[in-house]
C-alpha positions as a Markdown table, in Angstrom:
| # | Residue | x | y | z |
|---|---|---|---|---|
| 1 | Ala | 0.2 | 0.0 | -0.1 |
| 2 | Trp | 3.1 | 2.3 | 0.9 |
| 3 | Asn | 3.3 | 2.6 | -3.6 |
| 4 | Asp | 1.3 | 1.5 | -6.8 |
| 5 | Asp | -0.7 | -0.6 | -6.5 |
| 6 | Tyr | 0.3 | -4.5 | -6.3 |
| 7 | His | -2.5 | -6.0 | -8.6 |
| 8 | Asp | -1.2 | -3.5 | -11.1 |
| 9 | Ile | 2.2 | -5.2 | -10.8 |
| 10 | Ile | 1.9 | -8.7 | -10.6 |
| 11 | Glu | -0.8 | -8.4 | -12.8 |
| 12 | Lys | 2.3 | -6.9 | -15.7 |
| 13 | Lys | 4.2 | -10.0 | -14.9 |
| 14 | Leu | 1.6 | -12.4 | -15.2 |
| 15 | Lys | 0.8 | -10.9 | -18.5 |
| 16 | Gln | 4.7 | -11.8 | -19.4 |
| 17 | Phe | 4.5 | -15.4 | -18.0 |
| 18 | Asp | 1.0 | -16.1 | -20.3 |
| 19 | Thr | 3.2 | -14.7 | -23.0 |
| 20 | Ala | 5.5 | -17.2 | -22.4 |
| 21 | Leu | 3.9 | -20.2 | -22.3 |
| 22 | Arg | 1.4 | -19.0 | -25.4 |
| 23 | Asp | 4.8 | -20.4 | -27.0 |
| 24 | Leu | 4.9 | -23.6 | -25.5 |
| 25 | Gly | 1.2 | -24.1 | -26.7 |
| 26 | Gly | -0.6 | -23.3 | -23.5 |
| 27 | Thr | -3.6 | -21.7 | -23.3 |
| 28 | Gln | -4.2 | -19.5 | -19.8 |
| 29 | Arg | -5.8 | -17.4 | -17.5 |
| 30 | Tyr | -4.4 | -15.9 | -14.1 |
| 31 | Tyr | -6.0 | -14.2 | -11.7 |
| 32 | Val | -4.4 | -11.2 | -8.6 |
| 33 | Asp | -6.8 | -11.3 | -5.9 |
| 34 | Ile | -9.6 | -10.7 | -8.6 |
| 35 | Gly | -10.8 | -14.6 | -9.1 |
| 36 | Pro | -12.7 | -17.3 | -7.6 |
| 37 | Val | -10.1 | -18.9 | -6.6 |
| 38 | Leu | -8.5 | -20.3 | -3.1 |
| 39 | Glu | -5.2 | -19.0 | -3.8 |
| 40 | Arg | -3.7 | -20.4 | 0.0 |
| 41 | Asp | -4.6 | -23.8 | -0.3 |
| 42 | Phe | -3.7 | -24.2 | -4.0 |
| 43 | Ala | -0.3 | -22.4 | -3.0 |
| 44 | Thr | 0.3 | -24.8 | -0.1 |
| 45 | Asp | -0.5 | -27.9 | -2.8 |
| 46 | Ala | 2.2 | -26.1 | -4.7 |
| 47 | Gly | 4.6 | -26.0 | -2.5 |
| 48 | Leu | 4.4 | -22.4 | -2.1 |
| 49 | Gly | 4.7 | -22.8 | 2.0 |
| 50 | Trp | 1.9 | -23.5 | 4.4 |
| 51 | Asn | -1.1 | -21.6 | 5.1 |
| 52 | Gly | 0.2 | -20.5 | 8.7 |
| 53 | Lys | -1.6 | -20.2 | 12.6 |
| 54 | Ser | -2.9 | -16.7 | 11.4 |
| 55 | Thr | -3.9 | -17.7 | 7.6 |
| 56 | Val | -1.3 | -16.0 | 5.8 |
| 57 | Gln | 0.8 | -18.4 | 3.5 |
| 58 | Ile | 4.0 | -18.8 | 5.3 |
| 59 | Asp | 7.4 | -20.0 | 3.2 |
| 60 | Thr | 10.8 | -21.0 | 4.9 |
| 61 | Lys | 12.9 | -18.9 | 2.2 |
| 62 | Leu | 10.9 | -15.5 | 2.0 |
| 63 | Gly | 8.7 | -15.4 | 5.7 |
| 64 | Thr | 5.5 | -13.2 | 5.6 |
| 65 | Trp | 6.7 | -10.6 | 2.9 |
| 66 | Phe | 5.1 | -11.9 | -0.6 |
| 67 | Phe | 2.4 | -11.7 | -3.0 |
| 68 | Leu | 0.0 | -14.9 | -3.9 |
| 69 | Ala | -1.3 | -15.1 | -7.3 |
| 70 | Glu | -2.4 | -17.5 | -10.2 |
| 71 | Leu | -1.8 | -18.6 | -13.0 |
| 72 | Leu | -3.9 | -21.8 | -15.1 |
| 73 | Thr | -2.8 | -23.2 | -18.0 |
| 74 | Thr | -3.7 | -26.3 | -20.2 |
| 75 | Leu | 0.1 | -27.7 | -19.7 |
| 76 | Glu | 1.1 | -30.6 | -18.1 |
| 77 | Leu | 3.3 | -29.5 | -15.5 |
| 78 | Pro | 5.3 | -31.3 | -13.1 |
| 79 | Pro | 3.5 | -30.7 | -9.5 |
| 80 | Asp | 6.0 | -29.6 | -6.8 |
| 81 | Lys | 6.0 | -31.2 | -3.6 |
| 82 | Pro | 4.2 | -30.0 | -0.7 |
| 83 | Gln | 6.2 | -28.2 | 2.6 |
| 84 | Asn | 4.8 | -29.5 | 5.5 |
| 85 | Asp | 3.9 | -27.0 | 7.9 |
| 86 | His | 7.0 | -25.1 | 9.9 |
| 87 | Cys | 4.6 | -23.6 | 13.0 |
| 88 | Gly | 4.5 | -26.1 | 15.8 |
| 89 | Lys | 3.9 | -24.6 | 18.4 |
| 90 | Cys | 4.6 | -21.1 | 18.1 |
| 91 | Thr | 1.5 | -18.4 | 18.3 |
| 92 | Ala | 2.9 | -15.5 | 18.4 |
| 93 | Cys | 0.9 | -14.2 | 15.4 |
| 94 | Met | -2.4 | -15.2 | 17.4 |
| 95 | Val | -1.4 | -13.0 | 20.8 |
| 96 | Ala | 0.4 | -10.3 | 18.7 |
| 97 | Cys | -3.4 | -9.8 | 17.1 |
| 98 | Pro | -4.1 | -6.0 | 18.5 |
| 99 | Thr | -8.2 | -6.8 | 18.4 |
| 100 | Asn | -8.0 | -11.0 | 19.4 |
| 101 | Ala | -9.1 | -11.5 | 15.8 |
| 102 | Ile | -7.0 | -14.7 | 15.8 |
| 103 | Pro | -8.9 | -17.2 | 18.6 |
| 104 | Arg | -8.1 | -20.5 | 17.5 |
| 105 | Pro | -5.0 | -21.7 | 15.0 |
| 106 | His | -6.3 | -21.2 | 11.2 |
| 107 | His | -9.5 | -19.4 | 12.1 |
| 108 | Val | -10.0 | -15.5 | 11.3 |
| 109 | Asp | -13.1 | -13.6 | 13.2 |
| 110 | Ala | -12.7 | -11.2 | 10.0 |
| 111 | Pro | -15.1 | -8.7 | 11.5 |
| 112 | Arg | -12.6 | -8.3 | 14.2 |
| 113 | Cys | -9.5 | -8.1 | 11.9 |
| 114 | Ile | -8.2 | -4.6 | 11.5 |
| 115 | Ser | -7.4 | -5.4 | 8.3 |
| 116 | Tyr | -11.0 | -5.9 | 7.4 |
| 117 | Leu | -12.5 | -3.6 | 9.4 |
| 118 | Thr | -9.9 | -0.6 | 7.8 |
| 119 | Ile | -10.0 | -1.5 | 3.5 |
| 120 | Glu | -13.3 | -4.1 | 3.1 |
| 121 | His | -15.4 | -2.9 | 6.1 |
| 122 | Lys | -18.2 | -0.2 | 4.7 |
| 123 | Gly | -20.1 | 1.3 | 7.5 |
| 124 | Pro | -19.1 | 2.6 | 10.6 |
| 125 | Ile | -16.2 | 0.6 | 12.8 |
| 126 | Pro | -17.8 | -1.5 | 16.4 |
| 127 | Glu | -16.8 | 1.6 | 18.9 |
| 128 | Glu | -15.4 | -0.5 | 21.3 |
| 129 | Leu | -13.4 | -1.7 | 18.3 |
| 130 | Arg | -12.2 | 2.0 | 17.8 |
| 131 | Pro | -9.4 | 1.7 | 20.7 |
| 132 | Leu | -7.6 | -1.1 | 19.4 |
| 133 | Ile | -7.3 | 0.4 | 15.5 |
| 134 | Gly | -4.3 | 2.2 | 17.8 |
| 135 | Asp | -3.1 | 5.2 | 14.7 |
| 136 | Arg | -3.9 | 2.3 | 11.6 |
| 137 | Ile | -5.5 | 3.8 | 9.2 |
| 138 | Tyr | -5.4 | 1.0 | 6.1 |
| 139 | Gly | -4.5 | -2.4 | 7.3 |
| 140 | Cys | -2.5 | -4.4 | 10.0 |
| 141 | Asp | 0.1 | -6.5 | 9.9 |
| 142 | Asp | 0.9 | -7.4 | 13.5 |
| 143 | Cys | 0.8 | -10.6 | 12.8 |
| 144 | Leu | 3.0 | -10.9 | 9.8 |
| 145 | Asp | 6.2 | -8.7 | 12.0 |
| 146 | Val | 5.5 | -11.0 | 14.6 |
| 147 | Cys | 6.7 | -14.5 | 12.9 |
| 148 | Pro | 9.5 | -16.3 | 13.2 |
| 149 | Trp | 9.9 | -16.8 | 9.4 |
| 150 | Asn | 10.3 | -13.1 | 8.3 |
| 151 | Lys | 14.3 | -13.5 | 9.3 |
| 152 | Phe | 14.1 | -15.0 | 6.2 |
| 153 | Ala | 12.5 | -12.2 | 4.3 |
| 154 | Gln | 13.5 | -9.8 | 1.5 |
| 155 | Thr | 13.4 | -6.6 | 0.4 |
| 156 | Ala | 12.0 | -6.6 | -2.3 |
| 157 | Arg | 13.5 | -5.3 | -5.4 |
| 158 | Glu | 10.8 | -3.6 | -7.5 |
| 159 | Ser | 11.0 | 0.1 | -7.0 |
| 160 | Lys | 7.2 | 0.6 | -7.3 |
| 161 | Phe | 6.3 | -0.9 | -3.8 |
| 162 | His | 8.6 | 1.0 | -2.1 |
| 163 | Ala | 7.1 | 3.8 | -0.2 |
| 164 | Arg | 5.9 | 7.5 | -1.6 |
| 165 | Thr | 7.5 | 10.2 | 0.4 |
| 166 | Thr | 4.3 | 12.2 | -0.9 |
| 167 | Ile | 1.8 | 10.1 | 1.0 |
| 168 | Phe | 4.1 | 10.0 | 4.0 |
| 169 | Ala | 4.9 | 13.2 | 4.3 |
| 170 | His | 1.3 | 14.2 | 5.9 |
| 171 | Arg | 0.1 | 14.6 | 8.9 |
| 172 | Leu | -3.0 | 12.6 | 10.4 |
| 173 | Arg | -5.0 | 15.6 | 10.4 |
| 174 | Asp | -3.8 | 16.8 | 6.9 |
| 175 | Phe | -5.7 | 14.1 | 5.2 |
| 176 | Leu | -8.8 | 15.2 | 6.9 |
| 177 | Ile | -9.3 | 18.1 | 4.0 |
| 178 | Leu | -8.6 | 16.0 | 1.1 |
| 179 | Thr | -11.2 | 16.6 | -1.2 |
| 180 | Asp | -12.8 | 13.8 | -2.9 |
| 181 | Gln | -9.9 | 14.8 | -6.5 |
| 182 | Asp | -7.8 | 15.5 | -3.7 |
| 183 | Phe | -7.9 | 12.1 | -2.4 |
| 184 | Arg | -8.0 | 10.1 | -6.7 |
| 185 | Asp | -4.9 | 12.7 | -6.9 |
| 186 | Leu | -2.6 | 11.6 | -4.0 |
| 187 | Phe | -3.7 | 8.1 | -4.0 |
| 188 | Ala | -3.9 | 7.6 | -7.9 |
| 189 | Lys | -2.5 | 3.9 | -8.7 |
| 190 | Ser | -2.6 | 3.1 | -4.8 |
| 191 | Pro | -4.3 | 0.2 | -3.2 |
| 192 | Ile | -5.5 | 3.0 | -0.7 |
| 193 | Lys | -8.0 | 4.3 | -3.4 |
| 194 | Arg | -10.2 | 1.2 | -3.4 |
| 195 | Thr | -11.2 | 1.7 | 0.0 |
| 196 | Lys | -12.5 | 5.9 | -1.1 |
| 197 | Arg | -12.1 | 9.1 | 0.1 |
| 198 | His | -15.2 | 8.5 | 2.6 |
| 199 | Arg | -14.0 | 4.9 | 4.3 |
| 200 | Phe | -10.2 | 6.3 | 4.4 |
| 201 | Leu | -11.5 | 9.7 | 6.5 |
| 202 | Arg | -13.4 | 7.5 | 8.9 |
| 203 | Asn | -10.0 | 5.4 | 9.8 |
| 204 | Val | -7.9 | 8.3 | 9.7 |
| 205 | Cys | -10.6 | 10.0 | 13.0 |
| 206 | Val | -10.0 | 6.8 | 14.1 |
| 207 | Ala | -6.7 | 7.2 | 14.5 |
| 208 | Leu | -6.4 | 11.1 | 15.8 |
| 209 | Gly | -9.2 | 9.6 | 18.3 |
| 210 | Asn | -6.4 | 7.8 | 19.2 |
| 211 | Thr | -3.4 | 9.4 | 18.8 |
| 212 | Gly | -4.9 | 12.9 | 18.8 |
| 213 | Thr | -4.4 | 16.1 | 20.6 |
| 214 | Ala | -5.3 | 19.6 | 21.0 |
| 215 | Asp | -3.8 | 20.6 | 18.3 |
| 216 | Asp | -5.5 | 18.2 | 16.1 |
| 217 | Leu | -9.5 | 19.3 | 17.0 |
| 218 | Pro | -9.8 | 22.1 | 14.4 |
| 219 | Ala | -9.2 | 19.5 | 11.7 |
| 220 | Leu | -12.0 | 17.1 | 13.2 |
| 221 | Gln | -13.9 | 20.0 | 13.7 |
| 222 | Thr | -14.3 | 20.1 | 10.6 |
| 223 | Ala | -14.3 | 17.0 | 9.1 |
| 224 | Ala | -16.8 | 16.4 | 11.7 |
| 225 | Asn | -19.4 | 18.6 | 9.7 |
| 226 | Asp | -18.8 | 16.8 | 6.5 |
| 227 | Asn | -21.6 | 15.7 | 4.1 |
| 228 | Glu | -20.4 | 12.3 | 4.7 |
| 229 | Pro | -22.5 | 10.8 | 7.6 |
| 230 | Leu | -19.3 | 8.6 | 8.2 |
| 231 | Ile | -16.5 | 10.5 | 8.3 |
| 232 | Ala | -18.7 | 13.4 | 10.9 |
| 233 | Glu | -19.9 | 10.5 | 13.2 |
| 234 | His | -16.3 | 8.7 | 13.5 |
| 235 | Ala | -14.9 | 12.8 | 13.7 |
| 236 | Arg | -17.6 | 13.6 | 16.8 |
| 237 | Trp | -16.7 | 10.1 | 18.0 |
| 238 | Ala | -12.3 | 11.3 | 18.1 |
| 239 | Ile | -13.4 | 14.6 | 19.1 |
| 240 | Glu | -14.8 | 12.8 | 22.4 |
| 241 | Glu | -12.3 | 11.1 | 22.8 |
| 242 | Ile | -9.0 | 13.4 | 22.5 |
| 243 | Lys | -11.2 | 16.1 | 25.2 |
| 244 | Lys | -11.5 | 12.8 | 27.2 |
| 245 | Arg | -7.3 | 12.6 | 27.4 |
| 246 | Gln | -7.2 | 16.6 | 28.4 |
| 247 | Ala | -9.3 | 16.0 | 31.0 |
| 248 | Asn | -7.3 | 12.9 | 32.5 |
| 249 | Leu | -4.2 | 15.1 | 31.9 |
| 250 | Ser | -6.0 | 17.8 | 33.4 |
| 251 | Val | -6.9 | 15.8 | 36.7 |
| 252 | Leu | -3.2 | 14.7 | 36.9 |
């Protein structure tokens, strides 16, 4: 999410792969997160690691930091051997989850997952979960960060995955003044654009409610009057949370 949309980057690589296989007489169809394919199960069967307790795919050479995509072909290819499950007794991913969204191995309670709440969920974020989101505004990688297999992870050589300074030079409150056009311009070619302005600013309001200060109140006051009800409601919540913290500091 730090730069260009991985869907587009990986799809271009699959097109090149498709062309090479056509030369060998194959007919292909490929997907990057858009086809009705159980990619993690097929990845396991294909020897691309195993499905960890967090349900994230893990590879002994790459850890969890890689993308999955699929290309179906008519060519007869020799299969690779599946890898074994190497999670053992480790529960680091389950313990690290801020919202306890991994209550048991290989099971994710999606409505509690911060990645789901900040990216896929279209409505208000449940109030009891808002404080647990912290300062995250698009996804959560805590279960990946703590995986011991990531000691083998490698830095991406693809420059299009490196962070855009035009985005990450912003303070949280700076995002609240974005118009629809500003949002589309700033996040052009980024996967963040899929959340649309109203959901992204909803997330920003929650993060400010958890970490903001009095300096953020003017921007939140403006957001509380936004024409989008989703933004306005979360901005009002954030204002109250900041005021509560201020009151507690005054008492101390």
